[in-house]
A tleap script that builds the chain and sets N, CA, C and O, in Angstrom:
source leaprc.protein.ff14SB
mol = sequence {
  NMET ILE GLU PHE ASN LYS ILE TYR ALA VAL
  ASP PHE ASP ARG THR LEU ASN LEU ALA GLU
  THR TYR PRO GLN LEU GLY GLU PRO ASN ARG
  GLU LEU ILE THR PHE LEU LYS GLU ARG GLN
  GLN ALA GLY ASP LYS ILE ILE LEU TRP THR
  CYS ARG GLU GLY ASP LEU LEU LYS SER ALA
  VAL LYS TYR CYS ARG ASN TYR GLY LEU GLU
  PHE ASP ALA VAL ASN ASP ASN LEU LYS GLU
  ASN ILE GLU GLN PHE ASN ASN ASN CYS ARG
  LYS VAL PHE ALA ASP TYR TYR ILE ASP ASP
  ARG ASN VAL SER PHE SER ASN LEU PRO SER
  VAL THR LEU LYS GLY SER LYS ASP MET GLN
  SER VAL GLY ILE ALA GLU TYR ILE MET ARG
  ARG PHE GLY LYS VAL CGLU
}
set mol.1.N position { 93.810 84.283 87.162 }
set mol.1.CA position { 93.282 85.573 87.588 }
set mol.1.C position { 92.736 85.452 89.008 }
set mol.1.O position { 92.106 84.452 89.352 }
set mol.2.N position { 92.977 86.464 89.824 }
set mol.2.CA position { 92.487 86.481 91.196 }
set mol.2.C position { 90.971 86.666 91.165 }
set mol.2.O position { 90.457 87.476 90.393 }
set mol.3.N position { 90.258 85.916 92.004 }
set mol.3.CA position { 88.802 85.872 91.939 }
set mol.3.C position { 88.084 86.742 92.959 }
set mol.3.O position { 86.858 86.666 93.045 }
set mol.4.N position { 88.768 87.553 93.724 }
set mol.4.CA position { 88.087 88.403 94.691 }
set mol.4.C position { 88.110 89.846 94.216 }
set mol.4.O position { 88.844 90.199 93.293 }
set mol.5.N position { 87.323 90.646 94.840 }
set mol.5.CA position { 87.144 92.019 94.391 }
set mol.5.C position { 88.281 92.937 94.809 }
set mol.5.O position { 89.007 93.440 93.952 }
set mol.6.N position { 88.450 93.167 96.095 }
set mol.6.CA position { 89.434 94.128 96.598 }
set mol.6.C position { 90.203 93.541 97.767 }
set mol.6.O position { 89.784 92.566 98.391 }
set mol.7.N position { 91.339 94.162 98.045 }
set mol.7.CA position { 92.165 93.767 99.184 }
set mol.7.C position { 92.283 94.972 100.114 }
set mol.7.O position { 92.614 96.077 99.683 }
set mol.8.N position { 92.006 94.738 101.394 }
set mol.8.CA position { 92.121 95.769 102.433 }
set mol.8.C position { 93.265 95.387 103.362 }
set mol.8.O position { 93.268 94.296 103.931 }
set mol.9.N position { 94.235 96.282 103.518 }
set mol.9.CA position { 95.292 96.112 104.520 }
set mol.9.C position { 94.947 97.039 105.671 }
set mol.9.O position { 94.788 98.244 105.478 }
set mol.10.N position { 94.831 96.478 106.872 }
set mol.10.CA position { 94.354 97.268 108.007 }
set mol.10.C position { 95.326 97.175 109.174 }
set mol.10.O position { 95.807 96.098 109.524 }
set mol.11.N position { 95.597 98.316 109.759 }
set mol.11.CA position { 96.471 98.410 110.924 }
set mol.11.C position { 95.701 97.970 112.171 }
set mol.11.O position { 94.472 97.898 112.160 }
set mol.12.N position { 96.426 97.683 113.226 }
set mol.12.CA position { 95.798 97.237 114.463 }
set mol.12.C position { 95.688 98.353 115.499 }
set mol.12.O position { 94.582 98.747 115.869 }
set mol.13.N position { 96.819 98.863 115.968 }
set mol.13.CA position { 96.824 99.820 117.071 }
set mol.13.C position { 96.254 101.161 116.630 }
set mol.13.O position { 96.689 101.754 115.643 }
set mol.14.N position { 95.245 101.629 117.411 }
set mol.14.CA position { 94.528 102.882 117.172 }
set mol.14.C position { 93.740 102.846 115.861 }
set mol.14.O position { 93.353 103.885 115.326 }
set mol.15.N position { 93.512 101.637 115.358 }
set mol.15.CA position { 92.707 101.471 114.154 }
set mol.15.C position { 91.642 100.417 114.411 }
set mol.15.O position { 90.455 100.740 114.447 }
set mol.16.N position { 92.039 99.174 114.588 }
set mol.16.CA position { 91.099 98.131 115.022 }
set mol.16.C position { 90.957 98.144 116.541 }
set mol.16.O position { 89.863 97.963 117.075 }
set mol.17.N position { 92.067 98.359 117.222 }
set mol.17.CA position { 92.132 98.447 118.681 }
set mol.17.C position { 92.264 99.927 119.032 }
set mol.17.O position { 93.234 100.573 118.636 }
set mol.18.N position { 91.302 100.465 119.767 }
set mol.18.CA position { 91.263 101.902 120.018 }
set mol.18.C position { 91.997 102.347 121.283 }
set mol.18.O position { 91.862 103.499 121.696 }
set mol.19.N position { 92.766 101.460 121.900 }
set mol.19.CA position { 93.550 101.858 123.074 }
set mol.19.C position { 94.490 102.992 122.688 }
set mol.19.O position { 95.059 102.988 121.597 }
set mol.20.N position { 94.651 103.948 123.569 }
set mol.20.CA position { 95.494 105.115 123.300 }
set mol.20.C position { 96.979 104.814 123.473 }
set mol.20.O position { 97.821 105.463 122.852 }
set mol.21.N position { 97.304 103.829 124.315 }
set mol.21.CA position { 98.698 103.555 124.652 }
set mol.21.C position { 99.118 102.188 124.129 }
set mol.21.O position { 98.481 101.178 124.429 }
set mol.22.N position { 100.186 102.161 123.351 }
set mol.22.CA position { 100.753 100.908 122.842 }
set mol.22.C position { 101.493 100.218 123.967 }
set mol.22.O position { 102.196 100.910 124.704 }
set mol.23.N position { 101.399 98.941 124.159 }
set mol.23.CA position { 100.669 97.922 123.391 }
set mol.23.C position { 99.359 97.479 124.048 }
set mol.23.O position { 98.918 96.345 123.856 }
set mol.24.N position { 98.745 98.364 124.814 }
set mol.24.CA position { 97.507 97.986 125.506 }
set mol.24.C position { 96.420 97.573 124.520 }
set mol.24.O position { 96.393 97.993 123.363 }
set mol.25.N position { 95.526 96.732 125.031 }
set mol.25.CA position { 94.333 96.361 124.282 }
set mol.25.C position { 93.170 97.117 124.899 }
set mol.25.O position { 92.961 97.069 126.111 }
set mol.26.N position { 92.421 97.809 124.067 }
set mol.26.CA position { 91.305 98.613 124.561 }
set mol.26.C position { 90.022 98.237 123.850 }
set mol.26.O position { 89.823 97.091 123.448 }
set mol.27.N position { 89.165 99.216 123.707 }
set mol.27.CA position { 87.890 98.998 123.033 }
set mol.27.C position { 88.129 98.710 121.554 }
set mol.27.O position { 89.026 99.287 120.938 }
set mol.28.N position { 87.331 97.824 120.995 }
set mol.28.CA position { 87.463 97.548 119.562 }
set mol.28.C position { 86.784 98.634 118.744 }
set mol.28.O position { 85.851 99.285 119.212 }
set mol.29.N position { 87.252 98.821 117.538 }
set mol.29.CA position { 86.592 99.708 116.589 }
set mol.29.C position { 85.501 98.868 115.909 }
set mol.29.O position { 85.697 98.336 114.817 }
set mol.30.N position { 84.373 98.766 116.569 }
set mol.30.CA position { 83.292 97.883 116.121 }
set mol.30.C position { 82.793 98.236 114.720 }
set mol.30.O position { 82.482 97.347 113.927 }
set mol.31.N position { 82.720 99.511 114.422 }
set mol.31.CA position { 82.248 99.925 113.104 }
set mol.31.C position { 83.193 99.420 112.011 }
set mol.31.O position { 82.736 98.915 110.985 }
set mol.32.N position { 84.482 99.550 112.219 }
set mol.32.CA position { 85.464 99.082 111.241 }
set mol.32.C position { 85.451 97.557 111.150 }
set mol.32.O position { 85.499 97.005 110.051 }
set mol.33.N position { 85.387 96.879 112.281 }
set mol.33.CA position { 85.354 95.416 112.280 }
set mol.33.C position { 84.130 94.917 111.516 }
set mol.33.O position { 84.232 93.983 110.721 }
set mol.34.N position { 82.988 95.529 111.752 }
set mol.34.CA position { 81.767 95.146 111.032 }
set mol.34.C position { 81.942 95.372 109.534 }
set mol.34.O position { 81.587 94.513 108.727 }
set mol.35.N position { 82.483 96.517 109.168 }
set mol.35.CA position { 82.717 96.823 107.758 }
set mol.35.C position { 83.607 95.769 107.106 }
set mol.35.O position { 83.299 95.280 106.020 }
set mol.36.N position { 84.712 95.418 107.767 }
set mol.36.CA position { 85.655 94.450 107.198 }
set mol.36.C position { 85.029 93.057 107.078 }
set mol.36.O position { 85.258 92.355 106.093 }
set mol.37.N position { 84.251 92.668 108.065 }
set mol.37.CA position { 83.568 91.375 107.988 }
set mol.37.C position { 82.572 91.369 106.832 }
set mol.37.O position { 82.446 90.365 106.131 }
set mol.38.N position { 81.872 92.469 106.628 }
set mol.38.CA position { 80.938 92.570 105.502 }
set mol.38.C position { 81.679 92.504 104.169 }
set mol.38.O position { 81.204 91.880 103.220 }
set mol.39.N position { 82.838 93.144 104.100 }
set mol.39.CA position { 83.629 93.110 102.861 }
set mol.39.C position { 84.095 91.683 102.568 }
set mol.39.O position { 84.083 91.249 101.416 }
set mol.40.N position { 84.503 90.956 103.604 }
set mol.40.CA position { 84.905 89.563 103.402 }
set mol.40.C position { 83.739 88.731 102.895 }
set mol.40.O position { 83.909 87.908 101.995 }
set mol.41.N position { 82.579 88.934 103.452 }
set mol.41.CA position { 81.396 88.183 103.010 }
set mol.41.C position { 81.073 88.492 101.553 }
set mol.41.O position { 80.486 87.662 100.858 }
set mol.42.N position { 81.452 89.677 101.088 }
set mol.42.CA position { 81.222 90.056 99.698 }
set mol.42.C position { 82.326 89.544 98.771 }
set mol.42.O position { 82.255 89.735 97.557 }
set mol.43.N position { 83.348 88.893 99.340 }
set mol.43.CA position { 84.416 88.316 98.528 }
set mol.43.C position { 85.746 89.024 98.588 }
set mol.43.O position { 86.707 88.583 97.957 }
set mol.44.N position { 85.827 90.121 99.339 }
set mol.44.CA position { 87.093 90.838 99.465 }
set mol.44.C position { 88.010 90.128 100.462 }
set mol.44.O position { 87.567 89.282 101.239 }
set mol.45.N position { 89.281 90.482 100.427 }
set mol.45.CA position { 90.284 89.888 101.315 }
set mol.45.C position { 90.793 90.944 102.285 }
set mol.45.O position { 90.884 92.125 101.948 }
set mol.46.N position { 91.127 90.498 103.502 }
set mol.46.CA position { 91.580 91.401 104.558 }
set mol.46.C position { 92.954 90.942 105.052 }
set mol.46.O position { 93.153 89.776 105.394 }
set mol.47.N position { 93.888 91.883 105.079 }
set mol.47.CA position { 95.240 91.621 105.587 }
set mol.47.C position { 95.445 92.458 106.846 }
set mol.47.O position { 95.216 93.667 106.826 }
set mol.48.N position { 95.870 91.831 107.935 }
set mol.48.CA position { 96.299 92.586 109.108 }
set mol.48.C position { 97.706 93.077 108.811 }
set mol.48.O position { 98.611 92.287 108.541 }
set mol.49.N position { 97.877 94.381 108.864 }
set mol.49.CA position { 99.142 95.018 108.500 }
set mol.49.C position { 99.587 95.886 109.663 }
set mol.49.O position { 99.157 97.032 109.792 }
set mol.50.N position { 100.444 95.341 110.506 }
set mol.50.CA position { 100.815 95.988 111.759 }
set mol.50.C position { 102.311 95.853 112.021 }
set mol.50.O position { 102.970 94.981 111.455 }
set mol.51.N position { 102.837 96.708 112.869 }
set mol.51.CA position { 104.239 96.611 113.282 }
set mol.51.C position { 104.431 95.583 114.392 }
set mol.51.O position { 105.563 95.246 114.736 }
set mol.52.N position { 103.337 95.087 114.953 }
set mol.52.CA position { 103.451 94.102 116.035 }
set mol.52.C position { 104.125 92.832 115.537 }
set mol.52.O position { 103.960 92.416 114.391 }
set mol.53.N position { 104.896 92.228 116.448 }
set mol.53.CA position { 105.576 90.964 116.159 }
set mol.53.C position { 105.457 90.049 117.370 }
set mol.53.O position { 105.070 90.490 118.453 }
set mol.54.N position { 105.785 88.798 117.189 }
set mol.54.CA position { 105.848 87.837 118.291 }
set mol.54.C position { 104.552 87.727 119.059 }
set mol.54.O position { 103.473 87.640 118.472 }
set mol.55.N position { 104.665 87.732 120.392 }
set mol.55.CA position { 103.489 87.586 121.252 }
set mol.55.C position { 102.500 88.737 121.094 }
set mol.55.O position { 101.290 88.537 121.200 }
set mol.56.N position { 103.010 89.945 120.839 }
set mol.56.CA position { 102.109 91.078 120.636 }
set mol.56.C position { 101.278 90.900 119.364 }
set mol.56.O position { 100.109 91.283 119.328 }
set mol.57.N position { 101.870 90.328 118.336 }
set mol.57.CA position { 101.134 90.046 117.101 }
set mol.57.C position { 100.088 88.959 117.345 }
set mol.57.O position { 98.951 89.062 116.885 }
set mol.58.N position { 100.485 87.930 118.064 }
set mol.58.CA position { 99.540 86.854 118.383 }
set mol.58.C position { 98.348 87.397 119.173 }
set mol.58.O position { 97.208 86.997 118.938 }
set mol.59.N position { 98.616 88.311 120.112 }
set mol.59.CA position { 97.516 88.869 120.899 }
set mol.59.C position { 96.596 89.720 120.020 }
set mol.59.O position { 95.388 89.753 120.256 }
set mol.60.N position { 97.137 90.402 119.020 }
set mol.60.CA position { 96.317 91.208 118.108 }
set mol.60.C position { 95.415 90.316 117.264 }
set mol.60.O position { 94.239 90.626 117.073 }
set mol.61.N position { 95.952 89.219 116.761 }
set mol.61.CA position { 95.157 88.289 115.953 }
set mol.61.C position { 94.051 87.671 116.807 }
set mol.61.O position { 92.910 87.547 116.364 }
set mol.62.N position { 94.398 87.288 118.031 }
set mol.62.CA position { 93.402 86.704 118.936 }
set mol.62.C position { 92.330 87.729 119.295 }
set mol.62.O position { 91.144 87.399 119.335 }
set mol.63.N position { 92.735 88.956 119.555 }
set mol.63.CA position { 91.810 90.048 119.873 }
set mol.63.C position { 90.769 90.186 118.759 }
set mol.63.O position { 89.570 90.251 119.030 }
set mol.64.N position { 91.225 90.230 117.525 }
set mol.64.CA position { 90.311 90.386 116.388 }
set mol.64.C position { 89.425 89.156 116.224 }
set mol.64.O position { 88.239 89.279 115.919 }
set mol.65.N position { 89.991 87.988 116.422 }
set mol.65.CA position { 89.219 86.747 116.324 }
set mol.65.C position { 88.076 86.747 117.344 }
set mol.65.O position { 86.983 86.260 117.057 }
set mol.66.N position { 88.335 87.296 118.532 }
set mol.66.CA position { 87.297 87.375 119.567 }
set mol.66.C position { 86.109 88.223 119.122 }
set mol.66.O position { 85.009 88.076 119.654 }
set mol.67.N position { 86.325 89.112 118.146 }
set mol.67.CA position { 85.247 89.941 117.605 }
set mol.67.C position { 84.790 89.441 116.231 }
set mol.67.O position { 84.097 90.146 115.497 }
set mol.68.N position { 85.188 88.224 115.905 }
set mol.68.CA position { 84.714 87.592 114.677 }
set mol.68.C position { 85.456 87.984 113.415 }
set mol.68.O position { 84.994 87.678 112.316 }
set mol.69.N position { 86.598 88.654 113.541 }
set mol.69.CA position { 87.371 89.060 112.370 }
set mol.69.C position { 88.565 88.133 112.192 }
set mol.69.O position { 89.475 88.100 113.021 }
set mol.70.N position { 88.545 87.397 111.117 }
set mol.70.CA position { 89.658 86.515 110.743 }
set mol.70.C position { 90.359 87.138 109.540 }
set mol.70.O position { 89.711 87.758 108.696 }
set mol.71.N position { 91.655 86.982 109.458 }
set mol.71.CA position { 92.428 87.604 108.386 }
set mol.71.C position { 92.802 86.578 107.315 }
set mol.71.O position { 93.007 85.397 107.595 }
set mol.72.N position { 92.880 87.069 106.094 }
set mol.72.CA position { 93.321 86.238 104.980 }
set mol.72.C position { 94.849 86.159 104.939 }
set mol.72.O position { 95.410 85.224 104.368 }
set mol.73.N position { 95.509 87.133 105.540 }
set mol.73.CA position { 96.965 87.138 105.681 }
set mol.73.C position { 97.306 88.063 106.848 }
set mol.73.O position { 96.531 88.954 107.197 }
set mol.74.N position { 98.460 87.841 107.437 }
set mol.74.CA position { 98.933 88.663 108.552 }
set mol.74.C position { 100.355 89.112 108.238 }
set mol.74.O position { 101.267 88.293 108.126 }
set mol.75.N position { 100.531 90.420 108.098 }
set mol.75.CA position { 101.835 91.011 107.773 }
set mol.75.C position { 102.502 90.330 106.579 }
set mol.75.O position { 103.718 90.145 106.553 }
set mol.76.N position { 101.703 89.968 105.616 }
set mol.76.CA position { 102.208 89.267 104.441 }
set mol.76.C position { 101.241 89.488 103.285 }
set mol.76.O position { 100.075 89.830 103.484 }
set mol.77.N position { 101.739 89.290 102.102 }
set mol.77.CA position { 100.883 89.342 100.926 }
set mol.77.C position { 100.005 88.104 100.874 }
set mol.77.O position { 100.315 87.078 101.479 }
set mol.78.N position { 98.923 88.213 100.155 }
set mol.78.CA position { 98.054 87.048 99.956 }
set mol.78.C position { 98.785 85.988 99.147 }
set mol.78.O position { 99.539 86.308 98.229 }
set mol.79.N position { 98.561 84.738 99.487 }
set mol.79.CA position { 99.213 83.643 98.762 }
set mol.79.C position { 98.911 83.706 97.278 }
set mol.79.O position { 99.774 83.403 96.454 }
set mol.80.N position { 97.683 84.100 96.928 }
set mol.80.CA position { 97.297 84.188 95.522 }
set mol.80.C position { 98.164 85.196 94.766 }
set mol.80.O position { 98.552 84.954 93.624 }
set mol.81.N position { 98.466 86.330 95.412 }
set mol.81.CA position { 99.309 87.341 94.769 }
set mol.81.C position { 100.758 86.888 94.683 }
set mol.81.O position { 101.433 87.148 93.687 }
set mol.82.N position { 101.236 86.218 95.713 }
set mol.82.CA position { 102.608 85.708 95.685 }
set mol.82.C position { 102.760 84.741 94.516 }
set mol.82.O position { 103.740 84.801 93.775 }
set mol.83.N position { 101.791 83.856 94.358 }
set mol.83.CA position { 101.835 82.883 93.262 }
set mol.83.C position { 101.678 83.561 91.907 }
set mol.83.O position { 102.399 83.230 90.966 }
set mol.84.N position { 100.748 84.504 91.793 }
set mol.84.CA position { 100.495 85.163 90.515 }
set mol.84.C position { 101.713 85.935 90.021 }
set mol.84.O position { 102.045 85.887 88.836 }
set mol.85.N position { 102.380 86.648 90.931 }
set mol.85.CA position { 103.504 87.481 90.543 }
set mol.85.C position { 104.852 86.802 90.771 }
set mol.85.O position { 105.899 87.376 90.474 }
set mol.86.N position { 104.822 85.577 91.300 }
set mol.86.CA position { 106.046 84.812 91.546 }
set mol.86.C position { 107.035 85.631 92.380 }
set mol.86.O position { 108.242 85.610 92.141 }
set mol.87.N position { 106.487 86.358 93.372 }
set mol.87.CA position { 107.288 87.255 94.191 }
set mol.87.C position { 106.515 87.587 95.464 }
set mol.87.O position { 105.287 87.666 95.448 }
set mol.88.N position { 107.231 87.780 96.555 }
set mol.88.CA position { 106.616 88.238 97.792 }
set mol.88.C position { 107.376 89.469 98.267 }
set mol.88.O position { 108.264 89.383 99.115 }
set mol.89.N position { 107.007 90.612 97.702 }
set mol.89.CA position { 107.708 91.846 98.045 }
set mol.89.C position { 107.429 92.245 99.487 }
set mol.89.O position { 106.462 91.784 100.094 }
set mol.90.N position { 108.279 93.099 100.026 }
set mol.90.CA position { 108.127 93.524 101.418 }
set mol.90.C position { 106.894 94.391 101.617 }
set mol.90.O position { 106.269 94.334 102.675 }
set mol.91.N position { 106.531 95.194 100.622 }
set mol.91.CA position { 105.353 96.037 100.750 }
set mol.91.C position { 104.118 95.188 100.492 }
set mol.91.O position { 103.996 94.554 99.444 }
set mol.92.N position { 103.206 95.180 101.453 }
set mol.92.CA position { 101.969 94.424 101.308 }
set mol.92.C position { 101.122 95.089 100.228 }
set mol.92.O position { 100.852 96.288 100.297 }
set mol.93.N position { 100.704 94.312 99.232 }
set mol.93.CA position { 99.859 94.844 98.175 }
set mol.93.C position { 98.409 94.846 98.623 }
set mol.93.O position { 97.897 93.836 99.107 }
set mol.94.N position { 97.741 96.006 98.456 }
set mol.94.CA position { 96.324 96.124 98.769 }
set mol.94.C position { 95.725 97.225 97.907 }
set mol.94.O position { 96.433 98.079 97.375 }
set mol.95.N position { 94.411 97.183 97.783 }
set mol.95.CA position { 93.703 98.255 97.101 }
set mol.95.C position { 93.440 99.412 98.058 }
set mol.95.O position { 93.392 100.571 97.648 }
set mol.96.N position { 93.271 99.084 99.341 }
set mol.96.CA position { 92.981 100.076 100.366 }
set mol.96.C position { 93.850 99.796 101.585 }
set mol.96.O position { 94.023 98.648 101.992 }
set mol.97.N position { 94.398 100.876 102.165 }
set mol.97.CA position { 95.197 100.789 103.383 }
set mol.97.C position { 94.471 101.594 104.458 }
set mol.97.O position { 94.265 102.798 104.304 }
set mol.98.N position { 94.091 100.938 105.529 }
set mol.98.CA position { 93.351 101.595 106.609 }
set mol.98.C position { 94.281 101.684 107.809 }
set mol.98.O position { 94.701 100.664 108.355 }
set mol.99.N position { 94.601 102.905 108.217 }
set mol.99.CA position { 95.593 103.126 109.258 }
set mol.99.C position { 95.298 104.450 109.940 }
set mol.99.O position { 94.848 105.392 109.288 }
set mol.100.N position { 95.542 104.539 111.234 }
set mol.100.CA position { 95.290 105.785 111.950 }
set mol.100.C position { 96.211 106.905 111.490 }
set mol.100.O position { 95.907 108.074 111.729 }
set mol.101.N position { 97.299 106.596 110.855 }
set mol.101.CA position { 98.237 107.620 110.395 }
set mol.101.C position { 98.142 107.837 108.885 }
set mol.101.O position { 99.015 108.464 108.284 }
set mol.102.N position { 97.104 107.328 108.295 }
set mol.102.CA position { 96.946 107.397 106.851 }
set mol.102.C position { 96.709 108.824 106.370 }
set mol.102.O position { 95.908 109.562 106.943 }
set mol.103.N position { 97.402 109.189 105.334 }
set mol.103.CA position { 97.203 110.457 104.644 }
set mol.103.C position { 97.190 110.132 103.163 }
set mol.103.O position { 98.047 109.393 102.679 }
set mol.104.N position { 96.232 110.674 102.448 }
set mol.104.CA position { 96.220 110.446 101.012 }
set mol.104.C position { 96.755 111.670 100.296 }
set mol.104.O position { 96.867 112.744 100.887 }
set mol.105.N position { 97.073 111.514 99.064 }
set mol.105.CA position { 97.623 112.583 98.244 }
set mol.105.C position { 96.690 113.787 98.237 }
set mol.105.O position { 97.155 114.926 98.191 }
set mol.106.N position { 95.391 113.553 98.283 }
set mol.106.CA position { 94.435 114.643 98.162 }
set mol.106.C position { 94.179 115.398 99.465 }
set mol.106.O position { 93.617 116.493 99.429 }
set mol.107.N position { 94.574 114.849 100.611 }
set mol.107.CA position { 94.293 115.569 101.853 }
set mol.107.C position { 95.556 115.968 102.623 }
set mol.107.O position { 95.513 116.144 103.841 }
set mol.108.N position { 96.666 116.108 101.918 }
set mol.108.CA position { 97.880 116.599 102.552 }
set mol.108.C position { 97.719 118.083 102.881 }
set mol.108.O position { 96.897 118.760 102.263 }
set mol.109.N position { 98.482 118.599 103.837 }
set mol.109.CA position { 98.339 120.010 104.198 }
set mol.109.C position { 98.755 120.930 103.055 }
set mol.109.O position { 99.394 120.490 102.100 }
set mol.110.N position { 98.395 122.193 103.155 }
set mol.110.CA position { 98.732 123.140 102.100 }
set mol.110.C position { 100.123 123.726 102.318 }
set mol.110.O position { 100.677 123.670 103.416 }
set mol.111.N position { 100.673 124.292 101.242 }
set mol.111.CA position { 101.972 124.958 101.286 }
set mol.111.C position { 101.803 126.326 100.644 }
set mol.111.O position { 100.859 126.548 99.885 }
set mol.112.N position { 102.704 127.230 100.943 }
set mol.112.CA position { 102.670 128.558 100.333 }
set mol.112.C position { 103.678 128.592 99.203 }
set mol.112.O position { 104.852 128.272 99.392 }
set mol.113.N position { 103.210 128.983 98.021 }
set mol.113.CA position { 104.084 129.113 96.861 }
set mol.113.C position { 104.849 130.420 96.966 }
set mol.113.O position { 104.255 131.478 97.172 }
set mol.114.N position { 106.157 130.349 96.827 }
set mol.114.CA position { 106.996 131.542 96.892 }
set mol.114.C position { 107.531 131.832 95.494 }
set mol.114.O position { 107.487 130.978 94.609 }
set mol.115.N position { 108.024 133.021 95.315 }
set mol.115.CA position { 108.646 133.360 94.057 }
set mol.115.C position { 107.714 134.023 93.066 }
set mol.115.O position { 108.135 134.365 91.961 }
set mol.116.N position { 106.482 134.211 93.428 }
set mol.116.CA position { 105.579 134.969 92.569 }
set mol.116.C position { 105.118 136.186 93.350 }
set mol.116.O position { 105.189 136.212 94.579 }
set mol.117.N position { 104.637 137.209 92.616 }
set mol.117.CA position { 104.216 138.407 93.339 }
set mol.117.C position { 102.983 138.164 94.189 }
set mol.117.O position { 102.751 138.892 95.154 }
set mol.118.N position { 102.185 137.154 93.852 }
set mol.118.CA position { 101.019 136.793 94.650 }
set mol.118.C position { 101.350 135.537 95.452 }
set mol.118.O position { 101.362 134.431 94.912 }
set mol.119.N position { 101.621 135.720 96.761 }
set mol.119.CA position { 101.856 134.549 97.610 }
set mol.119.C position { 100.575 133.735 97.612 }
set mol.119.O position { 99.496 134.260 97.888 }
set mol.120.N position { 100.695 132.473 97.310 }
set mol.120.CA position { 99.501 131.663 97.112 }
set mol.120.C position { 99.629 130.381 97.927 }
set mol.120.O position { 100.671 129.725 97.909 }
set mol.121.N position { 98.568 130.032 98.638 }
set mol.121.CA position { 98.544 128.799 99.415 }
set mol.121.C position { 97.788 127.745 98.611 }
set mol.121.O position { 96.643 127.958 98.213 }
set mol.122.N position { 98.442 126.601 98.374 }
set mol.122.CA position { 97.816 125.515 97.623 }
set mol.122.C position { 98.067 124.204 98.347 }
set mol.122.O position { 98.974 124.112 99.175 }
set mol.123.N position { 97.280 123.201 98.044 }
set mol.123.CA position { 97.498 121.876 98.604 }
set mol.123.C position { 98.793 121.282 98.076 }
set mol.123.O position { 99.230 121.606 96.972 }
set mol.124.N position { 99.396 120.421 98.861 }
set mol.124.CA position { 100.647 119.790 98.446 }
set mol.124.C position { 100.449 119.019 97.139 }
set mol.124.O position { 101.345 118.998 96.295 }
set mol.125.N position { 99.290 118.389 96.965 }
set mol.125.CA position { 99.034 117.657 95.721 }
set mol.125.C position { 99.158 118.598 94.527 }
set mol.125.O position { 99.814 118.267 93.540 }
set mol.126.N position { 98.529 119.771 94.613 }
set mol.126.CA position { 98.612 120.739 93.510 }
set mol.126.C position { 100.038 121.244 93.360 }
set mol.126.O position { 100.515 121.421 92.239 }
set mol.127.N position { 100.726 121.479 94.474 }
set mol.127.CA position { 102.114 121.930 94.428 }
set mol.127.C position { 102.984 120.935 93.662 }
set mol.127.O position { 103.785 121.322 92.812 }
set mol.128.N position { 102.818 119.658 93.971 }
set mol.128.CA position { 103.617 118.634 93.293 }
set mol.128.C position { 103.275 118.612 91.798 }
set mol.128.O position { 104.166 118.512 90.955 }
set mol.129.N position { 101.991 118.704 91.480 }
set mol.129.CA position { 101.594 118.705 90.080 }
set mol.129.C position { 102.204 119.909 89.355 }
set mol.129.O position { 102.639 119.786 88.210 }
set mol.130.N position { 102.238 121.068 90.015 }
set mol.130.CA position { 102.836 122.257 89.399 }
set mol.130.C position { 104.332 122.067 89.190 }
set mol.130.O position { 104.874 122.445 88.151 }
set mol.131.N position { 104.992 121.485 90.175 }
set mol.131.CA position { 106.440 121.254 90.077 }
set mol.131.C position { 106.782 120.344 88.914 }
set mol.131.O position { 107.836 120.500 88.297 }
set mol.132.N position { 105.910 119.399 88.606 }
set mol.132.CA position { 106.167 118.466 87.525 }
set mol.132.C position { 105.476 118.879 86.231 }
set mol.132.O position { 105.381 118.093 85.288 }
set mol.133.N position { 104.986 120.141 86.197 }
set mol.133.CA position { 104.443 120.694 84.975 }
set mol.133.C position { 103.097 120.164 84.554 }
set mol.133.O position { 102.743 120.265 83.379 }
set mol.134.N position { 102.330 119.600 85.473 }
set mol.134.CA position { 101.035 119.025 85.125 }
set mol.134.C position { 99.902 120.025 85.282 }
set mol.134.O position { 98.825 119.828 84.719 }
set mol.135.N position { 100.125 121.103 86.043 }
set mol.135.CA position { 99.107 122.118 86.281 }
set mol.135.C position { 99.782 123.484 86.210 }
set mol.135.O position { 100.922 123.634 86.651 }
set mol.136.N position { 99.106 124.462 85.671 }
set mol.136.CA position { 99.675 125.820 85.637 }
set mol.136.C position { 99.024 126.696 86.670 }
set mol.136.O position { 99.372 127.870 86.791 }
savepdb mol mol.pdb
quit
């Protein structure tokens, strides 16, 4: 059994690194870095999950290290999970994904329902639930 609490997969550009233009390095997201370091101290694991590769990836890891953030894995699943499941799937497994482009099921934009006499605007989550017969 895995002995840590949660796994956080975190993006780099415009998430840990607040530079507006890729691949520049800008101001760090100090609040997020502090949060992640605190989570690690509590026993959680942190994965750097970024599209960067090669030298750009190395610079991202070094950038974070300069602010005291070390990763348990980089663009990969944790070794413990690979061993436990005897597999290293392409999708990084985490309990939480932190990304500047993150959207959750509950905060998707709304859609207008057509085909009823009362045009109704609902969230996409509710729309999907209605389509699959889970909500009336």
